[in-house]
C-alpha positions as a printed Julia matrix, in Angstrom:
81×3 Matrix{Float64}:
 191.67  232.01  155.25
 190.18  229.13  157.17
 192.52  226.8   159.06
 191.33  223.87  156.92
 192.27  225.82  153.77
 195.76  226.47  155.13
 196.23  222.82  156.11
 194.94  221.5   152.79
 197.04  223.88  150.7
 200.39  223.34  152.47
 203.24  221.53  150.73
 206.81  220.55  151.53
 209.83  221.76  149.59
 212.68  219.33  148.99
 214.89  221.44  146.72
 215.86  225.02  147.4
 217.15  227.88  145.27
 220.62  229.21  146.05
 219.37  232.82  146.11
 220.11  234.86  149.22
 217.21  235.91  151.41
 217.28  239.51  152.62
 217.92  239.82  156.35
 214.7   241.82  156.8
 212.73  238.87  155.38
 214.48  236.41  157.71
 213.7   238.64  160.7
 210.03  238.92  159.63
 209.76  235.13  159.36
 211.32  234.65  162.81
 209.1   237.29  164.43
 206.0   235.79  162.83
 206.93  232.24  163.87
 207.59  233.47  167.4
 203.89  234.33  167.72
 202.65  230.95  166.49
 200.68  228.7   168.83
 202.73  226.04  170.58
 200.35  223.79  172.55
 200.97  225.14  176.03
 204.23  226.94  175.26
 206.13  224.27  177.2
 209.04  223.59  174.89
 211.66  226.31  174.46
 213.29  226.51  171.05
 216.55  227.81  169.69
 217.12  229.15  166.24
 220.43  229.53  164.44
 220.61  231.55  161.22
 223.69  231.34  159.05
 224.41  233.36  155.94
 227.25  233.82  153.51
 230.56  232.11  154.24
 229.37  230.76  157.61
 226.5   228.96  155.86
 228.87  227.6   153.24
 231.2   226.24  155.95
 228.28  224.66  157.81
 226.93  223.07  154.61
 230.38  221.69  153.79
 230.74  220.24  157.31
 227.31  218.59  157.1
 228.12  217.06  153.72
 231.51  215.83  154.98
 229.88  214.22  158.03
 227.02  212.48  156.24
 227.01  208.72  156.25
 228.43  207.0   153.19
 225.1   205.28  152.49
 223.09  208.5   152.11
 221.81  209.21  148.65
 223.26  211.79  146.28
 219.81  213.39  146.02
 219.95  214.3   149.69
 223.42  215.79  149.2
 222.22  218.02  146.38
 219.37  219.27  148.55
 221.75  220.21  151.36
 224.11  221.99  148.97
 221.36  224.1   147.46
 219.71  225.16  150.7
């Protein structure tokens, strides 16, 4: 695949399925992303993965902390991710 094909075929997801992702798949994604180019490798990054009840607690805390003016559409997206 050419880089231009990858750039032109990308798309953003705004709604997510509630299905669990196998841990092996999450690890593969992280390992693959770790090898991606980073323009000089100057900015360290941290990654937090939550699953199960921990993810549910985090989602609930985010929804409880959101500003009153945020739209309901955004809330549904956070709940389903």
